[in-house]
N, C-alpha and C positions, 0 to 999 in steps of 0.2 A: 328286102331280101337283098340286094345289093351291096348295104350298110351291115348286114350280117356276114356277110363272104368279105367283108373290109376287116370288120371286127377279129374272124377268124384269122384273116392274115395279119394284122396287127400282133394279133396274141405268137404267133409263129415267129415274128420278127422279132419281137422283145423277147420271147425264149433263145431263136439263136444269137442276138447281140449278147442278151447277158452272160449266153453262156462261153461267147467268144472273147467277151472282157473278163472272164473268170479264168479263162485261160491263159490270157495274155497279160494279165496285171496280178499285182502282189497284192494288191487290197481286193477282197471280197465283196468290200462297202457300192466300190462302184459297179460290179456287177448285180444286185440286190437290188441299185437304186435305177439302175437302166431296165430291170425288168420291171422292176415296179411302176416306172414310168409306160413301158407298153401296158402293162395291167390295166392302169388306169386307162390307160389310151381306148383299149378294146373296150372297158368296162361302158366309158361315155359312147362310143360309137353303138354299141350295142342298144342304150337306153334311147339315144337318138335313134336306131332303130324303130325302137318298141312305139316311138311317140309318134312319128312320122306315119308309122301303121295305124294308128288308133286316127288319128289326125284325117286320114285319107277315108277311112273307115265312117266317122260323124260325118265328114263331108258329101259322102256318098249318101248317106241316110237323110243328110238335111235338104242334098237336092232331089230328091225322091219324094219325100214329104212335099218338098214344096212343091214340085209339077204334080203330083197326083193327086193332091188336097183339093174335095170336093166343096172348100170352104175357100173365099177370096183370101190372099193371104198376100199379105203387102211389106215391106222393109222401106221405111223410111228413116230419113236424113236429119238431123238439128240444123241442115239449109231449108228444111221446109217443100222438099221434094222426095218422090219414091226413089228409091235406091232398088227396086225392081218388085214387081208384080208378077205373079202367077196368071196360067191358062184360065182358071177360071175369073182371076178379076177381068181379063179380053173377053170371054164368054158372057159373062154378068152385064158390065157397063158397056159393051161394047167401043171402046179404047182399046187400039193398038198398044202394045208394051210401050211405042216409041213415044207415041201420044200422050201415055199417061206418064213416063218419065218427065216429059217436058213441061208438064202442069205442074204448079205447085199442089200439094196434096190436101191443102184447104180449102180448095174448090171443087173439091169429091163431098163434102160436107157439107149439112143443113147450117144455113146463114146465118140461125138464133146462135148469141152467142154465149149462152148460158145452157146450151147443149153439153153433156158430158163429151162429147168424141170429138167438138171444137176445144175444150177446157184442157182437155190431157196434153196435148201436145207444150202448152204453155206450162204445167205441172212436171212435166218430164224434164225441160229444159232451167227450171226452178224459179220460173216467176210467178207460180200459185204456190202458197204455204198448206192450206188445205189439201187431204187426201180425198179422190175421187174416184169412185169405182165405177169404169166403163162398162155398163152392161151391153153386152155384143147382140141380144135381142133389141136394144131399144131403137127406133127407129124416127126420124125426123117427123113432127108434127104430130 
């Protein structure tokens, strides 16, 4: 909302500056240049406002999904640690978020090296060439 107001102010300032330059100079080209620059700034501001609004809405939707999901949802980093875990992760596995983020995520998987859940991080990081499908219902053992 604030960026839209700024865009409107830029538009008014551009029109006023264009009119001022048009009345004070002999060349109307300068006035059109000032007006066009103001319009371009207003258009960029409106585009920025729309993008910011969409990003905020997407962030709210993600946070809602992440928090309310009945499934365990974890975000892993390339450094081998979880970046975020949802409350279901805490409820199912019994680790607090702080404890889960402090341990490498490979400690949460079955130790069998040929299990798809263990190979997937290697594939994502480019250390495996073959494509593996991780079955979400696959359980070790």
